[in-house]
C-alpha distance (Angstrom), angle and dihedral (degrees) to the residues before:
residue distance angle dihedral
M1 . . .
T2 3.80 . .
P3 3.80 109.4 .
P4 3.81 115.0 -119.1
S5 3.79 118.4 -97.6
P6 3.79 127.9 -135.6
L7 3.79 119.2 -93.4
L8 3.80 112.4 -92.0
L9 3.79 106.3 -132.2
P10 3.83 120.8 -150.2
T11 3.79 128.4 -103.2
A12 3.79 118.1 -111.8
D13 3.82 91.4 -96.3
E14 3.79 92.5 49.0
A15 3.82 98.5 42.5
L16 3.79 101.4 93.0
A17 3.81 95.6 47.6
W18 3.81 90.3 41.4
V19 3.82 93.1 54.0
R20 3.80 92.6 47.9
E21 3.81 93.3 46.8
R22 3.81 93.2 46.2
T23 3.78 90.6 48.8
S24 3.80 94.5 48.5
T25 3.78 94.9 44.6
G26 3.80 94.3 44.3
L27 3.81 95.2 49.5
T28 3.80 92.2 45.0
T29 3.80 92.6 49.1
A30 3.82 91.7 48.0
S31 3.81 91.3 49.7
D32 3.80 91.9 49.2
L33 3.80 92.1 49.0
V34 3.80 90.5 51.5
A35 3.80 93.0 48.2
R36 3.82 90.8 54.5
L37 3.79 92.1 44.7
R38 3.78 92.0 50.5
A39 3.80 94.4 45.6
A40 3.81 99.2 42.9
P41 3.80 114.1 11.3
P42 3.82 115.5 -169.8
A43 3.78 117.6 -103.6
E44 3.80 94.9 -123.0
P45 3.85 115.9 75.8
E46 3.81 93.4 -141.5
E47 3.80 91.4 53.5
V48 3.81 89.6 52.5
L49 3.79 88.7 53.9
R50 3.81 91.3 46.5
R51 3.80 90.3 54.5
W52 3.79 90.4 48.8
D53 3.77 90.5 48.9
E54 3.82 88.5 56.2
V55 3.81 87.8 56.4
T56 3.79 89.9 49.7
L57 3.80 90.7 50.3
E58 3.81 93.3 50.8
L59 3.80 92.1 50.6
S60 3.79 92.0 44.8
N61 3.79 90.7 51.8
V62 3.78 90.1 57.4
G63 3.79 98.7 39.6
A64 3.80 99.6 42.6
I65 3.79 99.3 53.9
S66 3.80 89.6 41.1
G67 3.79 90.1 54.1
L68 3.78 90.9 51.7
L69 3.80 99.0 44.7
S70 3.80 93.5 43.4
N71 3.80 85.7 63.2
A72 3.79 100.7 34.6
H73 3.78 114.7 27.2
P74 3.82 113.6 105.7
D75 3.82 93.2 -142.0
L76 3.82 114.3 85.5
E77 3.82 92.4 -153.5
V78 3.81 90.5 55.4
R79 3.80 91.9 47.3
T80 3.81 90.0 50.9
A81 3.82 92.5 48.6
C82 3.79 89.1 51.5
E83 3.79 92.2 51.0
E84 3.80 88.3 52.0
A85 3.82 89.6 49.7
E86 3.80 90.8 52.6
I87 3.80 89.9 53.8
E88 3.81 91.1 49.6
V89 3.80 91.8 50.9
D90 3.80 92.8 48.5
K91 3.79 90.0 47.9
L92 3.81 93.1 52.8
V93 3.81 92.3 44.2
T94 3.80 89.7 54.3
E95 3.81 91.7 47.9
L96 3.79 91.4 51.0
R97 3.79 94.9 47.3
Q98 3.80 89.9 51.0
D99 3.81 93.2 49.4
R100 3.78 104.9 114.8
A101 3.80 94.7 -167.2
L102 3.79 90.6 52.5
Y103 3.80 90.7 47.0
D104 3.79 90.1 52.5
V105 3.82 89.2 57.5
F106 3.81 90.3 60.3
A107 3.80 95.8 37.2
A108 3.80 89.0 57.8
L109 3.82 93.6 56.1
D110 3.81 119.1 109.0
P111 3.81 108.7 -136.0
A112 3.80 92.9 -164.3
G113 3.80 95.3 97.1
L114 3.79 97.5 41.3
D115 3.78 124.7 103.7
P116 3.83 115.4 -116.1
T117 3.81 94.9 -95.3
A118 3.79 94.6 48.6
A119 3.83 90.4 45.6
R120 3.80 88.0 51.6
L121 3.81 89.8 51.5
L122 3.80 91.0 52.4
E123 3.78 91.1 49.7
K124 3.82 92.6 48.6
T125 3.80 91.9 46.1
L126 3.80 93.7 53.2
E127 3.80 89.9 46.2
E128 3.82 91.6 52.7
F129 3.81 90.8 51.3
R130 3.79 92.0 51.8
R131 3.82 92.9 46.4
A132 3.80 88.5 53.4
G133 3.82 90.4 56.2
V134 3.80 100.1 -106.8
D135 3.81 90.1 154.0
Q136 3.81 94.5 51.6
D137 3.81 126.3 98.8
D138 3.79 122.7 -91.5
A139 3.79 96.0 -96.6
T140 3.80 92.8 49.5
R141 3.79 92.8 47.9
A142 3.80 90.0 50.2
R143 3.79 91.1 51.4
L144 3.81 91.7 47.6
A145 3.79 89.8 52.5
E146 3.79 90.9 49.0
I147 3.81 90.8 49.8
S148 3.82 92.7 48.5
E149 3.78 92.7 51.9
R150 3.80 92.7 47.8
I151 3.83 92.2 47.2
T152 3.80 90.0 55.5
A153 3.80 91.5 49.7
I154 3.82 92.6 47.8
D155 3.79 92.4 48.4
Q156 3.79 90.2 51.8
E157 3.80 93.0 49.1
F158 3.80 91.7 45.0
S159 3.82 91.2 52.9
R160 3.81 92.3 42.8
N161 3.79 91.6 53.9
I162 3.79 90.8 52.9
R163 3.81 92.7 44.7
D164 3.79 95.3 49.1
D165 3.80 99.5 39.1
V166 3.80 99.8 89.2
R167 3.80 108.6 165.0
T168 3.79 128.2 -164.5
V169 3.77 141.0 -149.1
Q170 3.79 122.5 -162.4
A171 3.78 123.1 -148.3
T172 3.74 140.2 162.7
P173 3.81 118.0 -106.1
E174 3.82 87.4 -109.7
Q175 3.81 90.7 56.9
L176 3.79 88.8 53.2
A177 3.79 93.5 57.6
G178 3.79 108.8 144.2
M179 3.81 95.7 40.4
P180 3.83 116.5 123.3
E181 3.79 114.6 -88.4
D182 3.82 93.5 -124.6
W183 3.82 90.0 53.6
L184 3.81 91.7 50.6
A185 3.79 91.1 47.5
A186 3.80 89.7 53.4
H187 3.83 91.9 48.8
P188 3.83 107.8 53.5
A189 3.78 119.3 -175.7
D190 3.81 117.5 -98.4
E191 3.80 125.3 -123.3
D192 3.81 89.1 -78.1
G193 3.79 91.4 55.6
L194 3.81 94.0 -108.6
V195 3.80 131.2 128.0
T196 3.81 119.2 -146.4
V197 3.82 118.0 -134.2
T198 3.81 114.8 -168.2
T199 3.78 129.8 -159.5
D200 3.83 90.3 -115.4
Y201 3.81 111.8 116.3
P202 3.83 99.0 -108.0
D203 3.82 88.1 58.9
S204 3.78 106.1 30.6
V205 3.81 98.7 44.5
P206 3.83 97.3 55.2
A207 3.81 91.0 38.8
R208 3.80 92.1 56.3
M209 3.80 91.1 42.8
F210 3.81 102.9 44.2
V211 3.83 114.2 17.2
N212 3.80 109.5 111.6
D213 3.80 94.5 -158.5
A214 3.80 106.4 92.1
D215 3.81 93.3 -158.5
I216 3.82 93.3 55.2
R217 3.80 90.8 47.1
R218 3.78 89.0 51.8
Q219 3.78 93.0 48.9
V220 3.81 92.4 50.9
T221 3.80 91.5 45.7
V222 3.80 93.6 49.6
A223 3.80 91.4 46.5
S224 3.79 89.9 51.8
L225 3.81 93.8 47.6
E226 3.82 92.1 47.9
R227 3.79 98.0 56.2
G228 3.78 111.1 126.1
Y229 3.81 93.9 17.1
P230 3.01 130.3 157.0
A231 3.82 95.1 4.3
N232 3.82 94.7 61.5
E233 3.81 98.7 48.9
P234 3.84 97.5 79.0
L235 3.80 89.8 41.1
L236 3.81 91.3 55.5
K237 3.79 93.0 48.1
E238 3.79 90.4 51.7
L239 3.79 90.6 45.5
F240 3.81 93.3 52.5
D241 3.82 91.5 47.9
L242 3.80 93.6 48.7
R243 3.78 93.8 48.2
H244 3.80 90.4 49.3
E245 3.80 91.5 50.4
Y246 3.80 91.4 48.1
A247 3.80 92.0 51.6
N248 3.80 91.7 49.0
L249 3.80 92.5 50.0
V250 3.81 92.1 56.0
G251 3.80 94.3 45.5
Y252 3.81 107.1 -90.7
S253 3.80 127.2 123.6
D254 3.80 93.3 -133.0
W255 3.78 143.0 -10.2
A256 3.81 94.7 -94.8
S257 3.82 90.5 57.8
Y258 3.80 91.3 48.0
D259 3.80 91.8 48.4
A260 3.82 96.0 43.9
A261 3.81 93.5 52.6
V262 3.83 90.9 81.0
K263 3.80 96.5 41.6
M264 3.77 133.7 82.3
I265 3.80 90.4 -101.8
E266 3.86 90.4 57.8
K267 3.83 98.7 -170.9
G268 3.80 129.6 65.8
P269 3.82 95.7 -140.5
A270 3.80 88.7 55.0
I271 3.81 88.3 69.4
P272 3.83 97.6 70.1
E273 3.80 88.4 41.6
F274 3.80 89.1 57.1
I275 3.81 92.0 44.4
D276 3.79 90.9 53.1
R277 3.81 92.5 45.5
I278 3.81 91.4 55.6
A279 3.80 92.2 41.8
Q280 3.78 90.8 53.6
A281 3.81 92.6 46.8
A282 3.81 89.4 50.2
Q283 3.80 96.2 45.3
A284 3.81 97.9 92.3
P285 3.83 95.5 40.1
M286 3.82 89.2 48.2
E287 3.81 93.1 50.9
R288 3.79 90.3 47.6
D289 3.81 92.3 50.3
L290 3.79 94.3 44.3
A291 3.79 92.5 51.2
V292 3.80 89.6 56.6
V293 3.80 92.6 47.2
M294 3.80 93.5 47.8
E295 3.78 91.6 49.0
R296 3.78 88.6 55.9
V297 3.84 93.6 45.0
R298 3.79 91.1 52.9
Q299 3.77 91.6 54.7
D300 3.81 84.8 69.3
R301 3.82 99.0 29.9
P302 3.82 112.6 23.0
D303 3.80 92.4 -171.6
A304 3.84 95.8 47.6
G305 3.78 118.3 140.7
P306 3.82 126.5 -145.4
V307 3.79 114.2 -36.7
D308 3.81 120.1 -101.1
A309 3.81 136.0 -169.3
A310 3.80 92.5 -84.2
D311 3.80 91.0 63.5
S312 3.80 107.0 23.0
T313 3.81 100.0 80.9
Y314 3.80 92.7 43.8
Y315 3.79 95.8 48.6
E316 3.78 95.1 40.8
E317 3.79 86.0 54.9
L318 3.80 90.7 49.3
V319 3.81 90.7 52.0
R320 3.79 90.3 51.2
K321 3.78 90.9 49.1
E322 3.81 97.8 43.9
Q323 3.80 102.2 33.8
H324 3.79 101.5 29.5
D325 3.80 97.7 30.8
V326 3.79 92.6 -122.8
D327 3.79 115.2 140.0
A328 3.81 107.5 -170.2
Q329 3.78 90.7 -157.6
L330 3.79 89.9 56.9
V331 3.79 90.7 44.3
R332 3.80 92.9 54.1
T333 3.82 91.4 57.1
Y334 3.82 86.4 73.0
F335 3.80 93.8 53.6
A336 3.78 110.7 68.9
Y337 3.79 108.7 172.3
D338 3.83 97.5 -121.8
K339 3.81 93.0 48.5
V340 3.81 91.8 48.0
V341 3.80 93.6 52.6
Q342 3.81 92.7 47.6
G343 3.79 90.2 44.8
L344 3.79 91.1 52.7
L345 3.80 90.6 51.7
D346 3.81 91.4 48.1
V347 3.82 93.1 48.8
T348 3.80 95.3 49.7
E349 3.80 92.2 43.5
R350 3.78 89.4 56.8
L351 3.78 96.0 40.6
F352 3.81 99.3 47.7
G353 3.81 103.6 26.7
L354 3.81 96.3 -106.6
R355 3.79 140.2 141.1
Y356 3.81 125.5 -154.6
E357 3.80 121.4 -155.2
S358 3.78 125.6 -176.1
A359 3.82 107.9 -101.8
T360 3.77 98.9 -130.6
D361 3.80 94.1 179.3
A362 3.80 94.5 52.5
V363 3.81 119.1 115.5
P364 3.82 106.5 -150.2
W365 3.80 121.1 -160.1
H366 3.84 92.2 -124.9
E367 3.77 136.6 24.5
D368 3.81 91.0 -115.9
V369 3.81 92.0 62.0
T370 3.79 121.7 98.5
A371 3.82 125.3 -165.8
Y372 3.79 133.1 -154.9
D373 3.75 134.9 -174.4
V374 3.79 113.7 -136.1
Y375 3.80 122.1 -140.7
S376 3.79 133.3 -177.6
T377 3.81 119.3 -119.6
S378 3.80 93.8 177.6
A379 3.79 116.9 97.4
D380 3.80 93.4 -153.8
S381 3.80 103.5 39.3
A382 3.79 116.8 139.4
S383 3.81 87.5 -140.7
G384 3.79 96.1 59.5
D385 3.79 148.3 -45.4
A386 3.80 123.5 -73.9
G387 3.78 111.3 -74.2
E388 3.79 92.8 17.4
S389 3.81 119.4 134.6
L390 3.80 109.6 -113.2
G391 3.78 100.8 -177.3
R392 3.80 145.7 -73.4
I393 3.82 131.3 -81.3
Y394 3.78 132.9 -163.3
L395 3.81 124.6 -156.0
D396 3.82 115.5 -154.4
L397 3.78 100.7 171.0
H398 3.82 110.7 155.0
P399 3.82 129.5 77.6
R400 3.80 123.9 -108.6
E401 3.78 139.0 158.9
G402 3.80 115.0 -68.7
K403 3.80 94.9 13.1
F404 3.78 129.6 123.8
K405 3.80 107.4 -83.4
H406 3.80 103.7 -146.5
A407 3.80 133.6 46.8
A408 3.81 123.9 -85.1
Q409 3.78 146.4 135.9
F410 3.80 116.8 -110.7
T411 3.79 126.2 -163.5
I412 3.80 119.1 -125.8
T413 3.78 96.9 175.4
E414 3.79 132.1 -4.3
G415 3.79 113.8 -126.5
V416 3.77 121.1 -120.2
A417 3.80 117.6 -179.8
G418 3.79 110.5 -104.8
R419 3.79 92.8 -1.1
Q420 3.77 111.3 62.5
L421 3.79 138.1 -1.0
P422 3.81 119.2 -122.9
E423 3.80 113.6 -112.6
G424 3.75 128.8 -179.8
A425 3.77 144.5 163.8
L426 3.77 139.5 -142.4
L427 3.79 116.5 -137.5
C428 3.80 109.8 -165.7
N429 3.81 138.3 148.3
F430 3.80 109.3 -132.7
S431 3.78 132.9 151.9
R432 3.80 118.3 -95.1
G433 3.81 90.7 -135.4
L434 3.78 127.7 33.5
M435 3.80 119.3 1.0
E436 3.79 130.9 -147.1
H437 3.79 109.5 -118.8
D438 3.79 88.2 -120.1
H439 3.80 87.6 63.6
V440 3.81 90.3 48.6
V441 3.80 87.8 56.2
T442 3.82 89.6 48.2
L443 3.79 90.8 52.4
F444 3.81 91.5 51.5
H445 3.81 89.2 48.2
E446 3.79 95.8 51.1
F447 3.80 92.0 42.7
G448 3.81 85.9 56.7
H449 3.81 88.4 63.4
L450 3.80 90.0 49.3
L451 3.81 91.5 52.1
H452 3.80 90.7 47.7
H453 3.79 88.9 52.5
V454 3.83 94.2 49.0
L455 3.80 99.5 39.3
G456 3.81 92.2 43.6
G457 3.79 92.0 48.9
H458 3.80 96.6 90.1
V459 3.81 104.2 67.3
G460 3.79 96.1 106.7
W461 3.81 99.5 -116.9
T462 3.81 126.6 84.2
R463 3.79 91.7 -147.8
F464 3.82 91.8 60.4
A465 3.81 99.4 36.4
G466 3.79 122.1 130.0
V467 3.80 117.8 -37.5
A468 3.79 92.9 13.6
T469 3.80 98.7 129.7
E470 3.79 126.1 108.9
W471 3.80 111.7 -59.4
D472 3.77 93.2 -120.6
F473 3.82 88.9 61.4
V474 3.82 103.2 42.2
E475 3.80 94.0 86.1
A476 3.82 94.7 53.2
P477 3.83 98.8 79.6
S478 3.81 90.4 47.7
Q479 3.77 93.2 46.8
M480 3.78 89.4 51.3
L481 3.82 92.5 51.6
E482 3.81 88.0 58.5
E483 3.82 87.2 74.1
W484 3.83 89.8 73.3
A485 3.82 88.7 59.1
W486 3.82 88.9 60.2
D487 3.79 100.6 47.8
A488 3.82 114.8 103.4
D489 3.80 95.4 -147.3
V490 3.80 90.7 50.4
L491 3.80 94.8 45.4
Q492 3.78 93.1 48.7
T493 3.81 89.2 63.9
F494 3.81 91.0 69.3
A495 3.83 111.6 1.3
T496 3.80 103.3 94.6
N497 3.79 131.9 146.9
A498 3.81 127.7 -126.4
D499 3.81 89.9 -79.3
G500 3.80 91.7 53.6
E501 3.82 93.6 -108.9
P502 3.83 113.5 146.1
I503 3.76 119.1 -123.2
P504 3.83 108.7 -86.9
A505 3.79 115.8 -106.8
D506 3.79 91.2 -133.2
L507 3.82 90.0 55.1
V508 3.82 90.0 52.4
A509 3.83 89.2 49.9
R510 3.80 89.7 51.9
M511 3.80 89.9 46.8
R512 3.79 89.7 53.8
A513 3.80 91.9 48.8
A514 3.79 89.9 47.2
D515 3.79 90.3 49.6
D516 3.77 89.8 52.8
F517 3.76 85.8 57.7
G518 3.78 105.4 82.8
K519 3.79 98.6 24.8
G520 3.80 90.1 115.3
I521 3.80 88.5 54.3
F522 3.81 89.8 46.3
A523 3.82 94.2 50.0
R524 3.77 93.4 49.9
Q525 3.80 92.4 46.1
Q526 3.79 88.9 52.4
M527 3.78 89.8 51.8
F528 3.79 89.3 52.4
Y529 3.80 89.2 54.8
A530 3.81 90.3 46.2
A531 3.81 91.0 50.1
V532 3.82 91.2 51.5
S533 3.80 89.4 49.4
Y534 3.82 92.7 50.3
Y535 3.81 103.7 37.1
F536 3.78 96.3 41.8
H537 3.81 86.7 59.8
T538 3.80 99.0 41.7
E539 3.80 98.4 39.0
R540 3.83 100.6 29.0
P541 3.82 90.9 -156.3
A542 3.78 118.4 -147.4
D543 3.80 90.5 -139.5
L544 3.78 107.9 46.1
T545 3.79 94.0 -179.0
A546 3.80 93.9 52.6
R547 3.80 92.0 48.8
Q548 3.79 91.2 46.6
I549 3.80 89.6 54.4
E550 3.83 91.4 50.0
L551 3.78 92.3 50.6
Q552 3.78 91.4 44.7
E553 3.79 90.8 54.0
K554 3.80 90.8 49.9
Y555 3.80 100.8 44.0
S556 3.78 113.2 11.1
P557 3.80 123.7 85.6
L558 3.81 88.2 -148.6
R559 3.78 124.5 75.0
Y560 3.78 120.1 -124.1
L561 3.81 115.4 -85.8
D562 3.80 105.3 -131.1
G563 3.78 116.3 -111.5
T564 3.79 97.8 14.1
H565 3.80 130.9 122.9
F566 3.78 108.1 -166.4
Y567 3.82 93.9 170.3
A568 3.83 88.6 70.4
N569 3.83 89.1 69.8
F570 3.81 97.9 31.1
G571 3.79 92.2 117.2
H572 3.81 93.6 -174.2
L573 3.81 89.5 73.2
G574 3.79 83.4 77.2
G575 3.79 106.5 47.6
Y576 3.80 102.0 18.3
S577 3.82 92.5 34.7
S578 3.83 108.2 175.5
A579 3.79 93.7 -5.2
Y580 3.80 107.9 78.2
Y581 3.81 85.9 124.4
T582 3.79 84.3 81.2
Y583 3.82 93.0 83.6
M584 3.80 91.8 63.3
W585 3.80 93.7 36.3
S586 3.79 87.6 55.5
L587 3.81 91.7 46.4
V588 3.81 89.8 57.2
I589 3.83 88.2 56.1
A590 3.81 93.1 41.3
K591 3.80 91.9 57.4
D592 3.79 88.9 51.0
L593 3.82 92.3 48.2
F594 3.79 91.4 51.6
S595 3.79 90.7 51.9
A596 3.82 86.9 75.4
F597 3.82 91.4 63.6
D598 3.81 124.0 81.5
P599 3.84 108.1 -123.7
D600 3.81 87.4 -148.1
D601 3.81 92.4 54.7
M602 3.79 107.6 35.1
F603 3.82 92.6 167.0
D604 3.80 98.6 51.6
A605 3.80 100.6 156.0
E606 3.79 96.3 -148.5
V607 3.80 95.7 51.7
A608 3.81 94.5 39.9
G609 3.80 92.3 47.7
R610 3.78 92.5 48.1
Y611 3.80 90.4 49.0
R612 3.82 92.0 47.7
D613 3.79 92.5 51.2
S614 3.82 99.4 36.8
I615 3.81 98.6 43.3
L616 3.81 112.4 16.0
A617 3.80 105.0 31.1
A618 3.81 92.5 44.3
G619 3.81 92.4 68.6
G620 3.78 109.7 -176.7
T621 3.80 97.4 -30.8
K622 3.81 91.3 117.2
D623 3.79 137.6 26.0
A624 3.80 110.9 -83.7
A625 3.79 92.4 -117.1
D626 3.81 88.9 57.6
L627 3.80 92.4 47.9
V628 3.80 90.2 53.5
A629 3.79 92.1 46.6
D630 3.82 89.6 50.2
F631 3.80 89.3 56.4
L632 3.80 101.2 37.8
G633 3.79 96.5 35.5
R634 3.82 89.0 -127.9
P635 3.81 139.6 51.8
Y636 3.80 116.4 -75.5
T637 3.81 118.7 -98.9
F638 3.82 139.9 -162.3
D639 3.82 91.8 -122.4
A640 3.81 101.7 94.6
Y641 3.81 92.4 47.6
A642 3.81 93.1 47.1
E643 3.80 90.3 49.9
W644 3.80 91.3 49.5
L645 3.79 93.4 48.2
A646 3.80 93.8 47.5
R647 3.79 99.4 49.5
């Protein structure tokens, strides 16, 4: 059998026609496959599921690349065509899942003769039909379809408003005292003697961390928190109302309960219970951290009130520098962008038995994008034999106009063994020169998603390919990979300064101690975000700002910054909806996963191979709790996380 080849992406001139043709052909093919399946289903249950998986693959092939290019392609017309394609895919998916005759084909199947993975697919398929309202009357199904289509459109507009709303602050070079010299050199003053600072990460993060001038820090912080406002406020209110209506129509009390039913947490009311559990565990560490920060703030401003977002990053950094002897500007001299990317590739090659080769035939969507083919070097990998091609990855890591503003992994193609290679991309917004170590950690994290996508793209079913586990587990493997960005021995393989000297081990130890400072603040801030995510969906408050302030006072370590509306650029209200708790839920599991590794032997082949095959290569073929138990040899616990938070 000829192995599958990577998808050939279009050139800039071909992109618009290519997207439209791929969309039309894919949707037509999927519809034809469904018509034949409905009219003459095969006699064997597994063959029915195989035919349905072909439909899933066709729809995924349209929706995935459209989702990427709508956030990454430099041409507005192409981005718009991709957004339209996403809507068309969602519309057809809803129609199919509400098709009673099609549902009856699956409901009639006997699972007795199916293997466990195929039986799982049948179970998940029937569940998806029911959650789409297949058993409702005609009017209800029509309304559900209308709601689904509108939700997709709102989510796109919400994200677009955040992506396109790049705000600026102008300051004199003197007002930017404290910024890194390489940043200042790359941002010369204009003819009026002013330097422009944007709300894009490579500008806003160092400005909030290093600028000595409190007023400039405040301006940059406010500008960042105001992105998407006021345009996104009415969109969010409509989104919350539509999701609530949808949940009610299919038998759930609220959207959070509907959403949680297919996650590890299972029940909507368990979400605030989890939020409060973490908040309580983080209370003492938060108070300890805040006391240290406030003591440092009052050295500069004796009458200062509670710290807010305009001061927190700056003063936490000062504490790390002064009390832990960690100067972030010194640290960043060891993290040149090119070295970090190559170091990441080297680390993951060694850890997971991989080899990356530059994909010379790839056609990226922008000149900044690099592409690699991924090969297995491990003879016993569950993803493939030694020397076998595992997939292709694209790295799009610098900011530009019209591009996605955060950091995330996007699917290009789902992998299906023998049919199609998994391909994916990272969209991030990092500096072209020196990187903050925090951004190095982010890159390791997002690359973890990319590895999960590629290694899990060989299970044989589209529905279970790659990152197809419960959404409150998908962050755990990436959070665990962050640990390799904190290990001195690992960092010294690529983190070198301009003179080629590796980062000192004692500096890394101080960095780790400094990072431990503030984790109570971090945990409580995360619970504030999780509370906004949950309560905005369950309560649908008339005054979003007022409710944000109440939740901030209850959960956040930082006081509200007057006149700001952070929820308008809280992009996770789109994709993660009511389930932002998942980041911390996943972190609990990640700490437990990492407990299986020996900190003195981070590349232990047996443990790393078992983790690769049990967790990553398995995709969504089992429940996440079972995947973790397969690797750990026991159910996951809260213990490792609690120990980490307390120390």
